[in-house]
C-alpha positions as CSV (number, residue, x, y, z in Angstrom):
1,M,101.9,84.6,91.9
2,A,101.9,86.6,95.2
3,R,102.9,89.8,93.4
4,Q,100.2,89.3,90.8
5,E,97.5,88.8,93.5
6,L,98.7,91.9,95.3
7,A,98.7,93.9,92.1
8,R,95.1,92.6,91.2
9,F,93.9,93.5,94.7
10,L,95.3,97.1,94.6
11,R,94.0,97.7,91.1
12,G,90.5,96.4,92.1
13,R,90.3,98.6,95.2
14,R,91.5,101.7,93.3
15,E,88.9,101.2,90.5
16,R,86.2,100.8,93.1
17,L,86.8,104.1,94.8
18,R,85.2,107.4,93.6
19,P,86.8,110.8,93.9
20,A,84.2,111.8,96.5
21,D,85.2,108.8,98.7
22,V,88.6,110.4,99.3
23,G,87.6,114.1,99.3
24,L,88.5,114.8,95.7
25,P,86.3,116.8,93.4
26,A,84.2,115.0,90.7
27,D,85.7,115.0,87.2
28,E,83.3,114.4,84.4
29,R,86.2,113.8,82.0
30,R,87.1,110.5,83.6
31,R,87.0,107.7,81.0
32,T,87.5,104.8,83.5
33,P,86.0,104.1,86.9
34,G,87.7,104.7,90.1
35,L,90.8,106.8,91.0
36,R,93.8,107.4,88.9
37,R,97.1,105.9,89.9
38,E,98.6,109.3,90.5
39,E,95.8,110.1,92.9
40,V,96.4,107.0,94.9
41,A,100.1,107.6,94.9
42,D,99.5,111.2,96.2
43,L,97.2,110.0,98.9
44,A,99.7,107.4,100.0
45,H,102.7,109.8,99.8
46,M,104.7,107.8,97.4
47,S,105.9,108.2,93.8
48,V,103.6,107.4,90.9
49,D,106.3,105.2,89.4
50,Y,106.6,103.1,92.6
51,Y,102.8,102.6,92.9
52,T,102.5,101.8,89.2
53,R,105.1,99.1,89.5
54,L,103.2,97.6,92.4
55,E,100.0,97.5,90.3
56,Q,102.0,95.9,87.5
57,A,103.5,93.2,89.7
58,R,107.0,94.6,89.1
59,G,107.7,96.3,92.4
60,P,109.7,95.0,95.4
61,R,107.9,93.6,98.4
62,P,106.3,96.7,100.1
63,S,107.3,97.4,103.7
64,P,104.7,97.6,106.5
65,R,104.9,101.4,106.4
66,I,104.0,101.4,102.7
67,L,101.2,98.9,103.3
68,D,99.8,101.1,106.0
69,A,99.9,104.1,103.7
70,L,98.1,102.2,100.9
71,A,95.5,100.9,103.3
72,D,94.7,104.5,104.3
73,A,94.8,105.8,100.8
74,L,92.4,103.1,99.4
75,R,90.1,103.4,102.5
76,L,90.4,99.7,103.2
77,T,88.2,98.1,105.9
78,P,90.0,96.3,108.8
79,A,89.4,92.9,107.0
80,E,90.7,94.3,103.7
81,R,93.8,95.7,105.4
82,I,94.7,92.4,107.0
83,H,94.2,90.8,103.5
84,L,96.5,93.3,102.0
85,F,99.3,92.5,104.5
86,Q,98.8,88.8,103.9
87,L,99.2,89.2,100.1
88,A,102.4,91.1,100.8
89,G,103.7,88.2,103.0
90,T,103.9,90.1,106.2
91,G,101.9,90.6,109.4
92,P,99.7,93.7,109.8
93,T,100.8,96.5,112.2
94,P,98.3,97.1,115.0
95,P,95.6,99.6,114.0
96,A,96.1,103.1,115.3
97,G,92.7,103.2,117.1
98,P,89.0,102.4,116.9
99,V,87.0,103.4,113.8
100,R,85.1,106.5,114.9
101,R,83.2,107.2,111.7
102,V,79.9,105.6,110.9
103,R,79.1,104.2,107.4
104,P,76.2,106.1,105.8
105,H,74.1,103.0,105.3
106,V,74.5,102.1,109.0
107,A,73.6,105.6,110.1
108,G,70.6,105.6,107.8
109,L,69.4,102.3,109.4
110,L,68.9,104.0,112.7
111,H,66.1,106.2,111.3
112,R,64.2,103.4,109.6
113,I,63.1,101.5,112.7
114,P,60.0,103.1,114.2
115,G,59.6,102.7,118.0
116,T,63.2,101.8,118.5
117,A,65.9,103.7,120.2
118,A,69.1,102.9,118.3
119,I,72.8,103.9,118.7
120,V,76.1,102.9,117.2
121,T,79.1,102.5,119.6
122,D,82.7,102.2,118.7
123,A,85.2,99.9,120.4
124,A,85.8,102.4,123.2
125,Y,82.1,102.7,123.9
126,D,81.7,106.2,122.4
127,V,78.3,106.7,120.9
128,V,79.1,107.8,117.3
129,A,75.5,107.8,115.9
130,W,72.0,107.8,117.3
131,N,68.4,108.4,116.4
132,P,65.9,110.9,118.1
133,L,64.4,108.3,120.4
134,A,67.8,107.2,121.7
135,H,68.6,110.9,122.3
136,A,65.3,111.3,124.3
137,L,65.9,108.1,126.2
138,L,69.6,108.5,127.0
139,G,69.8,112.3,127.4
140,D,72.3,114.6,125.7
141,L,74.7,112.3,123.9
142,G,76.6,115.2,122.5
143,T,77.7,116.3,126.0
144,E,78.8,112.9,127.2
145,P,78.8,110.3,124.4
146,N,81.0,107.7,126.2
147,L,78.8,105.0,127.8
148,A,81.8,103.7,129.9
149,R,82.2,107.1,131.5
150,R,78.5,107.3,132.0
151,R,78.4,103.9,133.7
152,F,81.3,104.3,136.0
153,L,82.0,108.0,136.4
154,G,78.8,110.0,135.7
155,R,75.1,110.0,135.8
156,H,73.3,106.9,134.6
157,Y,69.7,105.9,135.2
158,E,68.9,103.3,137.8
159,S,68.7,100.0,136.0
160,S,68.2,96.3,136.9
161,S,71.1,95.4,134.6
162,A,73.6,98.0,135.8
163,E,76.0,95.4,137.3
164,Q,75.8,93.2,134.2
165,F,76.3,96.1,131.9
166,G,79.4,97.1,133.9
167,H,80.9,93.7,133.2
168,I,80.0,93.9,129.5
169,V,81.7,97.4,129.3
170,V,84.9,96.2,130.9
171,S,85.1,93.1,128.7
172,R,84.8,95.1,125.6
173,L,87.3,97.7,126.7
174,R,89.8,95.0,127.5
175,R,89.5,93.7,124.0
176,A,89.9,97.3,122.6
177,A,93.0,97.9,124.7
178,H,94.6,94.7,123.2
179,R,93.7,95.7,119.6
180,Y,94.5,99.4,119.8
181,P,97.5,99.7,122.2
182,R,98.6,103.0,120.6
183,D,95.3,104.9,120.8
184,E,95.8,107.9,123.1
185,A,92.1,108.6,123.6
186,L,91.4,105.0,124.7
187,G,94.5,105.2,127.0
188,R,93.1,108.3,128.6
189,L,89.7,106.8,129.0
190,L,91.1,103.7,130.8
191,A,93.3,105.8,133.1
192,D,90.3,108.0,134.0
193,L,88.1,104.9,134.8
194,R,90.8,103.3,136.9
195,A,91.4,106.5,138.8
196,G,87.8,107.4,139.3
197,S,86.0,104.1,139.9
198,E,87.0,101.3,142.3
199,E,84.2,99.2,140.8
200,F,85.8,99.5,137.3
201,T,89.2,98.5,138.7
202,R,87.7,95.5,140.5
203,I,85.9,94.3,137.4
204,W,88.9,94.9,135.2
205,D,91.2,92.8,137.4
206,A,88.6,90.0,137.3
207,D,89.0,89.9,133.5
208,P,85.3,89.3,132.5
209,V,84.4,87.8,129.2
210,H,81.0,88.7,127.6
211,D,79.6,88.6,124.1
212,P,76.9,90.9,122.8
213,G,73.4,89.5,122.9
214,H,69.9,89.9,124.0
215,R,69.2,91.6,127.4
216,T,66.2,92.8,129.3
217,K,66.2,95.5,131.9
218,V,64.1,97.8,134.0
219,V,65.0,101.4,133.9
220,D,63.8,104.2,136.1
221,H,63.7,107.1,133.7
222,P,63.3,110.7,135.1
223,R,60.8,111.7,132.5
224,A,59.2,108.4,131.3
225,G,59.1,106.6,134.7
226,R,59.7,102.9,135.0
227,L,60.4,101.2,131.7
228,H,60.7,97.5,130.9
229,L,63.1,97.4,127.9
230,N,64.8,94.9,125.5
231,C,68.3,95.5,124.3
232,D,69.7,93.7,121.2
233,V,73.1,94.2,119.6
234,L,74.1,93.9,116.0
235,A,77.9,93.7,115.5
236,I,79.7,95.4,112.6
237,P,82.9,93.4,112.6
238,G,84.6,95.3,109.8
239,D,84.5,98.5,111.8
240,D,84.6,97.0,115.3
241,Q,81.4,98.7,116.1
242,Q,78.0,97.7,117.5
243,V,74.5,98.8,116.8
244,V,72.3,98.7,119.9
245,F,68.5,98.5,119.5
246,V,66.4,99.3,122.6
247,T,62.7,98.4,122.3
248,A,59.6,97.8,124.5
249,D,57.2,94.9,124.0
250,P,54.2,95.9,121.8
251,G,51.1,97.1,123.5
252,T,52.8,97.6,126.9
253,P,52.9,100.7,129.1
254,S,56.6,101.0,128.4
255,E,55.9,101.1,124.6
256,R,53.4,103.9,125.2
257,A,55.9,105.7,127.4
258,L,58.6,105.6,124.7
259,R,56.2,107.0,122.2
260,H,55.3,109.8,124.6
261,L,58.9,110.5,125.3
262,L,59.7,110.9,121.7
263,A,56.8,113.3,121.2
264,T,57.6,115.6,124.1
């Protein structure tokens, strides 16, 4: 039964993918949906015969290395990857690192919310997508996209919630360090923060625990002046990312200031 469920899962994910999803050219001659078995085998660096036997529930139990390769080839989400390992009767290997790409529908969402500054952050607090108002509010995100570096090592605007945000950052980075122990970029970030900020080290050693939620803060912005802002967070569990929405109450001077900031 376990082999059959694994075979059905692999077949279903293969048939769901389009060539463009994995960087392959479109082929109008395809008679069935999804990728061909040989294409998945090539992406996973295994023989077509071995992959075919897995889909036909005739293959041996795949090793963690094979499962990792299949998860990458089939573009599985973190939740699907865990499910794949469970079907194969083994525990998943730790992910290599945080997801640093943004799904197109999430990126599109940022531009459909008027009057809202919106960003997407990965598990290491890199801003991986943003809309124009967020760029105007937060400055050049392309030069320094990591909010943890901004908070503890670089320039950040004076804010009534700076201390609280510092604890939120450390709590999230602690969780990321546990989930992605092999990620070199995350390791360098944590080393830089420890070396450059006594405050970061003090908070890290206190092991804070915070969940994303609603916050209000007062920010002294160099161009827009004093702003009273709301921050709300939408979690994207499958990619271990967060969408942060920054708004001002309707009809307030802060809302007018945000509109002016975007227009200038």
